[in-house]
N, C-alpha and C positions, 0 to 999 in steps of 0.2 A: 398788525394787521397784512401787512404786507406777507408773510409770513406763511399766515393760513390759506392766505388768496391762493399760493404756489402752492399748497397741498390740498388743496379739495379743489382744484382746479376752479374755479370762480366765485365770484363771491352769495354770499350768502343767500337764501328767499329773504323778501322784504316780510317784517313784521305780521303784516299783515295775510300774507298768504304763512305765512309759519302755520300761524296760528287759528287759520282756517281750518271748523273741522272737517272730518269726511261724513259723510251722510251716506247713509245704506244705497240709495237711488245707484251713487258714485261706484261704488262698493261691489253691488250688479253688474255696474254695464262694465264696471274691470273685469272680471269676472267670466262675460257674455266674449268680452275680442277678447281673450285668452282660448278660450275653446274652441269661435266661429274658427280666428287666424286671421281676420279683414275688418274691417271698420265698418262697410257694407253691412255682412252679412250680422255681424253683432246689432248694428241697425234696426236691419227687417225681423230681425229674431223679439228683440225690443221696444216696436215699431215707435224708435226713432229717426230724424234724419240723421249723418251720416257725423253729420258738421257738428250736431248739437252732440254726439258721440265722443267728438274728438276733441270740443269744446269740458268734456266732461276729464278728461283724461289730460290734457294739459293741463288743469286744473288741480288735479293728484300730485303730478308732475314737481309742477309749481310750487307744492307748495310740500315738496318732500328735498325740493333739487336739486332730483337726479332724473336721469331719464329711466322709464319703467317699460317700454316698449321700445322691441328694436323696426322700423321700419323699412319695406322695401317692398322694390312691386308687386313682391307674389301673397306682398299682406305683413301683418305682424307678428309678433314673437315675443316673452318680456324676457327682457333680461335680467344677471343676477340679484337686481333690488326686483325687481316686476314677481319673479318666484316666491318673494319672501312677501311681497304683498298681497299674491294671491294664495299659499299653503295662509295668511290671515286672515284674511276675506273671507275664505269658503268657512272659515274658522267659527268669524263672527255670524258669518252669514244662517250657522250653523245655530248657533247658536239662538240668535233670532224668532230664528222657527223652532227649536224647542220651548223660547220661553211663550211665545204665541200659545204652541198647541198646549203645552202645558198651562197657562193660566186661561186659557180656553175652560177646561176642563172642570175647573174648580166655578167657574160662574155657572148661575141656577141655568140651569136647563140646557146646557151646552152642550154639543158632541165630542168626545176626540179621536183624531184623526191616525190612521197609522200607514202606512206608505209600503206597500211588501213588493220586491222583487224574488220573481221564481221558474225556475228552471220547468221545462216542459214533463220532465217525472217523476219532478214532486206535487205538479196540479194533476199529474194525471194517478198519481200510488195511494197523493194522501189528503195534500194541503186541501183542497177542499169542504172536506167533511173536518176539520180540525178550528177554519177560520167561518164556518157553519157554527158548531159548540162557542168558539168563544164569543161570537158575535151576541148568540144568546144568555148568556152568559154578561156581561156585558155588553144592556141596548141600546147605548149611547157613545159606544164608539165604533165608527165606520173606518174598517179595515178592507181598504184595495189594494187588490193584487194586479200583478204587467205578467203575463211570459215573458221572457230572455230568454236567450244561451249564458249560458254558465259562466261565460265569460265578458258578457254584457250585466250580469247581474254585479258584479263585483266593481266592476266600473261603478253602473249605478250606484250605485252607495260610499262607493265611495267621494261621488263625486254629489253627493247628498242630493238624489231621484230620489234615496229611497230610506223607510228609517232600517229597515231588517231587508237583506235577503237570501237565499238557499238557492243551492249550487254544489257543483261536486267539489271533492279534497282536494281533488287534481287542480283547479282553479283557484285554490287559498293563498292567491298570494298579494299580496302588496298588503301597507301599512292599516292592517284593519285589523279587527276582532273577532275569529271564525269559531266558533264551540263545537263540539262535534253532537250530530243528531241524530241520524237514522243511516238503515243502512238497504241497501237492496241486492239484490241477484239477478244476472242478464238468466236469462233462458232461450232456445231452439223453440216456436212457435211452428206448431206444422197443422194441413190439413190432415182431417180421421185419415184418408185414404192414404197417405204418405205413407212410403218405406219405411221411415222414422217413425211409425207415429210408435210403436208401440215402445218404445225406452225408453226409460225412466231419469238418464242421464247419459252424457255423452261429452265429449272433446269437439272444441270446435274445428281445429284441422278433420278430425270426421265430414263435419258439411257441404264440408269443401267441393264434394263430387255433386252438391247440388245447385240450381237458382238460390240466390237471395232475392229478398224483397229491401230496400234502404228507408229508413225511413230521415225528409229531409231535416225534421227539426234534429238526427241523433247524427251530424255531421263527423263529428271527432268519433264519435261511438266507429262509423262508418270508417274514416280512415285508417283507423284504430285496427281496425281488423281487417284490411288489407298490406300495413304492412307485417302483422303475425301471419296471415297467411305468408304474404311472401317469406318470410323465415322461416316455416315449413316445407318450403318450394311448390308452394304450390299456389292455381290462382284463386280467388274469390270474384265471383260473378256476378254481378246487380242486375237482373233479368229488366227491374223499373224502379224508382223511386214513386214516392208519392206524401202526400203532405200533412197524416191525418193518422189518427189508429183507426181510425173506423174504418177508410179505404183500406188499411192494410190490412186487416184481420178480415173484408171481407175477398180480397186477393190473394191469401195465405186457405179461404175457406174456398175457394174456387180451384186452388191447384197452380198457381200462378210462380208458386214458389216458396221459402222458406223464411222467418226474419225471427230474428231476433232485439226482441225486447225483455223492461225487465219485469222478473214473474211477476210481483207486484201491484206492476199495473195490466195487464194482461189476464189474470188469473178470473178474474170478476167477469169475463166479458169467455169463457172459454167456450163455455157450456150454450152460452147466446149463439155463438157461433158455428159448432162444432171444434175446435182447435182442442189441437196436445201440446203440452206444454210440457218439453224435459227440460231441465235442469243442465246448464253448464259447471262441469268438473273443472275448467281452467282456473288459476287464481286468479284472476283480471277481472273475471265474472264476478266479483261480487263489487259494488258497489258503496260509498260513501256520503252522507250528503255533511253538510254545515251549515251552521247559518248563520249568516257576518253580519258585520256591525260596525258603525265607524267610532264611535266607542259605548262599550257598553254600560259605564257606568252617568253616562249624561245620558244616556234615552230618554225620551219624552216618558211621563209617565204611560198612557196609553203604549205605547213601543215596549215601555219593562213590563206589562202586564201578559200584551202576548207573546215576548218570548222568555217571561215563563208556562205560563198554559202550554206551546208550546213543545217546552224542555221538561213541563210535569208531564202530560200523556204522551210523550216518546219513548222507546223500550229502554230497559234496564241499560243496554250496555252504554248506552255515552254516557251515563257517570261515571265511567270508568276514563274518560280522556277527559 
């Protein structure tokens, strides 16, 4: 026994501690504590007193006989053992969510529920129509959609905030399943009387002699265009930034500047605002969407149905990926 104590650095937990079962609430609290970084913020999020949260964490540590959190004046962060527990806790929580969701779908009159995170381009270009068709086909399944930046879509799916995510392929990083989905094409949008209005296609560099409008939701694209302009030895001038497509269309219509948008997002509004859409010839003008999920094989029945629906209606090119 003395040898064991020296190897493990202390006595084993008491049998009552070692056998104490881990409950779902405690695991959820541990996840929240790790995400928030402090006991106090975790308590606010979970609507519990910080002392109660701390007691739950201490009970888990006592059960395993090891520290799960590093505590400092700045807050807490998981130890290596805590990171292992965090990974398993998230997996167990997702499994419970899938169990609740899938069993509810078999109950009489129950409604399935799918949560989707999507970037603004997918929402503007095609997603509302796809979800509408899906819910008409499956009237007992509720599909909720939330707009996020592509990087936040990936993060949200990884953290279990949503079942499915739709984002740019450039953000397809991390330990998730990514399925090729759709393409779109960037184009220059100008007013009917703009000097470029008669063009059918154009290189991005040729637009740098004119004022641009920036869409706040395309922050990544704006930064990329600035970098591309710098590489060509020219400056990109943003006359103004707007927060919505409608505002951008109106400003372009009245000649305040030109804009670079996905052609698929603007084509249906071009006639309404008397705009001209000019295809960009640069290689980077071709964009790709992917659908991301934690594990395709463990999706709930409703999520699998939505995934199959989206892929079935996607253009044929995605099947080759």
